[in-house]
Backbone bond lengths (Angstrom), bond angles and torsions (degrees), N, CA, C in turn:
res aa  C-N    CA-C-N  psi(-1)  N-CA   C-N-CA  omega(-1)  CA-C   N-CA-C  phi
1 X - - - 1.534 - - 1.533 108.56 -
2 X 1.215 119.26 112.13 1.482 130.45 174.99 1.589 113.72 -46.26
3 X 1.380 111.41 -40.85 1.472 112.54 179.31 1.520 117.39 -68.07
4 X 1.393 110.08 -32.45 1.504 116.21 173.87 1.574 115.28 -61.87
5 X 1.410 109.15 -51.88 1.411 122.79 -178.40 1.638 106.59 -59.51
6 X 1.354 121.92 -48.12 1.376 120.72 -178.67 1.441 113.31 -68.38
7 X 1.345 114.33 -37.31 1.477 118.99 -176.19 1.525 110.16 -65.28
8 X 1.317 115.97 -42.99 1.443 119.80 178.17 1.481 110.38 -62.75
9 X 1.308 119.84 -42.68 1.546 122.98 -177.20 1.566 106.94 -65.57
10 X 1.293 117.46 -40.31 1.593 117.67 176.59 1.505 108.66 -68.64
11 X 1.290 123.65 -31.25 1.421 119.66 178.42 1.457 113.28 -68.50
12 X 1.307 114.53 -30.55 1.510 123.53 -179.79 1.479 111.01 -77.19
13 X 1.308 118.96 -44.89 1.355 125.91 -166.32 1.663 119.92 -93.00
14 X 1.366 107.15 -6.88 1.423 114.14 -174.53 1.640 108.46 -129.78
15 X 1.268 114.50 172.70 1.432 121.73 -178.28 1.568 107.05 -100.26
16 X 1.266 118.05 154.41 1.467 122.09 -177.83 1.563 112.63 -61.87
17 X 1.231 114.08 -27.82 1.565 118.74 179.93 1.507 105.85 -84.08
18 X 1.238 128.40 -8.24 1.570 123.59 -171.82 1.480 106.12 -76.81
19 X 1.407 110.39 148.95 1.420 123.60 172.11 1.475 111.30 -98.44
20 X 1.338 123.97 137.04 1.474 124.94 -168.35 1.582 104.41 -133.92
21 X 1.385 124.49 133.30 1.354 126.66 169.56 1.431 108.89 -112.74
22 X 1.273 116.27 134.58 1.530 121.34 174.36 1.496 108.02 -103.43
23 X 1.298 117.24 116.31 1.501 117.78 -173.42 1.514 109.02 -94.56
24 X 1.368 112.85 81.12 1.388 119.53 174.75 1.622 112.74 -178.42
25 X 1.345 110.14 93.72 1.349 116.75 -175.75 1.620 115.76 -56.73
26 X 1.344 116.34 -37.03 1.504 123.53 173.54 1.571 110.81 -57.39
27 X 1.293 110.87 -54.12 1.530 110.90 -178.12 1.519 106.65 -62.49
28 X 1.299 121.25 -44.72 1.523 119.12 -174.08 1.505 110.31 -61.63
29 X 1.357 117.48 -35.69 1.478 119.21 -178.93 1.554 113.13 -54.78
30 X 1.448 113.17 -35.20 1.452 120.61 -170.96 1.540 107.78 -97.75
31 X 1.363 119.15 -36.33 1.452 117.91 -164.54 1.551 114.92 -118.69
32 X 1.388 115.50 8.92 1.486 119.78 -175.66 1.472 112.17 -55.99
33 X 1.301 119.34 -45.49 1.524 123.86 -174.64 1.517 109.19 -58.49
34 X 1.372 115.85 -50.64 1.427 124.76 -173.53 1.625 107.80 -64.91
35 X 1.347 113.16 -48.48 1.511 118.35 -177.52 1.427 110.05 -58.21
36 X 1.370 117.22 -48.46 1.540 123.32 -176.89 1.553 106.57 -60.83
37 X 1.233 114.28 -51.20 1.561 117.57 -175.53 1.481 113.18 -61.44
38 X 1.250 117.57 -51.23 1.614 117.28 178.07 1.451 115.61 -75.74
39 X 1.323 121.00 -27.84 1.474 114.97 173.06 1.454 114.30 -76.06
40 X 1.404 122.48 -36.25 1.364 123.82 178.00 1.487 109.27 64.50
41 X 1.353 116.74 43.16 1.412 119.24 -175.08 1.552 109.00 -138.83
42 X 1.235 126.04 178.64 1.380 129.85 168.25 1.440 110.33 -82.44
43 X 1.424 112.62 91.45 1.534 115.63 179.65 1.545 106.12 -117.68
44 X 1.372 111.83 142.95 1.406 114.69 175.18 1.641 103.04 -144.78
45 X 1.377 109.66 177.73 1.497 121.90 -176.98 1.509 107.67 -98.05
46 X 1.375 111.25 150.34 1.492 116.74 167.83 1.563 103.52 -145.27
47 X 1.335 111.97 168.73 1.388 119.02 -179.29 1.626 114.60 -130.40
48 X 1.258 113.93 7.40 1.490 119.39 175.11 1.523 110.71 -166.88
49 X 1.402 112.96 159.24 1.414 121.37 175.99 1.514 109.44 -88.60
50 X 1.286 113.42 123.49 1.546 115.43 177.39 1.692 104.20 -135.77
51 X 1.300 109.72 161.13 1.534 112.78 177.96 1.505 106.93 -66.03
52 X 1.289 123.70 -35.17 1.403 128.35 -174.18 1.546 107.65 -62.61
53 X 1.398 110.68 -48.91 1.473 118.22 -172.09 1.633 104.11 -68.81
54 X 1.231 119.86 -41.66 1.398 121.35 -178.53 1.480 114.37 -64.76
55 X 1.262 116.22 -32.60 1.453 117.53 177.21 1.501 118.72 -78.65
56 X 1.340 112.39 -3.26 1.502 114.00 174.94 1.476 116.20 -117.86
57 X 1.340 114.49 16.06 1.576 117.17 179.83 1.578 107.97 -129.81
58 X 1.345 107.75 162.06 1.417 115.29 176.96 1.551 108.02 -99.96
59 X 1.235 114.41 -34.09 1.631 124.69 -175.68 1.393 111.57 -128.93
60 X 1.302 122.41 142.38 1.411 132.32 160.36 1.466 112.91 -109.95
61 X 1.284 122.30 133.24 1.398 124.76 -173.41 1.641 108.29 -127.83
62 X 1.370 112.25 123.06 1.445 120.92 170.91 1.533 114.26 -108.68
63 X 1.162 117.97 103.18 1.449 120.35 173.28 1.479 118.80 -54.14
64 X 1.276 123.27 127.60 1.430 123.09 -167.91 1.564 112.20 -64.19
65 X 1.218 123.38 -37.64 1.514 122.01 -177.22 1.602 108.58 -93.44
66 X 1.347 121.42 5.56 1.373 118.55 -171.85 1.587 106.14 -136.68
67 X 1.269 120.94 34.01 1.412 123.75 177.73 1.544 108.73 -74.44
68 X 1.270 112.19 108.88 1.496 115.66 179.19 1.456 114.74 -109.78
69 X 1.389 119.26 0.91 1.408 128.44 -178.11 1.528 109.12 -69.38
70 X 1.477 112.79 148.19 1.534 115.81 169.97 1.533 105.60 -62.29
71 X 1.259 109.59 155.93 1.456 115.28 -179.57 1.542 113.75 -65.14
72 X 1.355 119.67 -25.91 1.456 128.11 178.88 1.549 104.35 -65.63
73 X 1.331 121.17 -48.11 1.412 118.29 -178.89 1.444 116.60 -67.64
74 X 1.353 116.86 -36.21 1.446 123.37 178.53 1.551 107.62 -62.63
75 X 1.309 114.70 -44.91 1.506 122.17 178.99 1.526 112.97 -61.04
76 X 1.322 119.97 -31.83 1.458 125.76 177.37 1.674 105.90 -65.41
77 X 1.156 114.99 -48.65 1.470 123.77 179.73 1.558 108.31 -55.68
78 X 1.307 116.57 -53.19 1.408 123.27 -168.38 1.667 103.94 -70.88
79 X 1.264 118.10 -35.38 1.361 122.13 -174.26 1.587 112.98 -73.69
80 X 1.385 114.10 -31.36 1.434 114.14 -167.79 1.522 114.29 -122.99
81 X 1.316 120.90 3.47 1.524 121.98 -175.49 1.615 108.12 -139.91
82 X 1.284 112.24 132.99 1.501 112.10 173.81 1.576 111.18 -61.14
83 X 1.267 111.50 153.56 1.475 119.50 -177.66 1.476 117.32 -149.52
84 X 1.239 118.66 155.86 1.383 125.95 -178.35 1.500 111.97 -143.42
85 X 1.320 117.90 147.67 1.470 124.37 -179.06 1.586 105.47 -90.89
86 X 1.344 118.59 127.72 1.330 121.56 -176.88 1.532 115.13 -165.35
87 X 1.326 123.77 132.74 1.453 117.91 -178.84 1.442 118.19 66.66
88 X 1.360 118.14 23.22 1.442 116.76 -178.91 1.573 112.87 80.16
89 X 1.279 115.51 18.34 1.444 117.20 -177.53 1.609 108.39 -149.09
90 X 1.310 109.00 174.18 1.498 118.34 172.55 1.552 102.23 -107.61
91 X 1.358 109.73 130.64 1.455 117.90 -176.06 1.575 104.61 -118.98
92 X 1.486 115.03 112.67 1.366 118.16 -175.53 1.564 103.94 -102.67
93 X 1.408 112.46 137.24 1.514 124.18 -178.88 1.640 105.72 -87.55
94 X 1.237 115.01 108.88 1.464 115.91 177.76 1.516 109.66 -89.82
95 X 1.298 112.71 -52.05 1.585 115.10 171.78 1.421 108.34 -150.35
96 X 1.322 120.87 140.47 1.438 122.76 -179.65 1.579 112.19 -90.54
């Protein structure tokens, strides 16, 4: 289950107080419950990269098989934020 895998990765790589956005409505529709449970963090879904969204989160997650973002938005994240692959997703560190 991708939600279990991602949730466990987030629990390991982030702090309990961190806020995390998963940028994939399709992923979220199927795996929200598992991701939230296993991450035990403030995790919510988003559908686009905005300055407002980035200012309010510690991490942005793009699940590998569920990337629905326009290439321009994905390119912004890769160009400006450190990232790592874990739990079947790319996890971008926005602020620690």
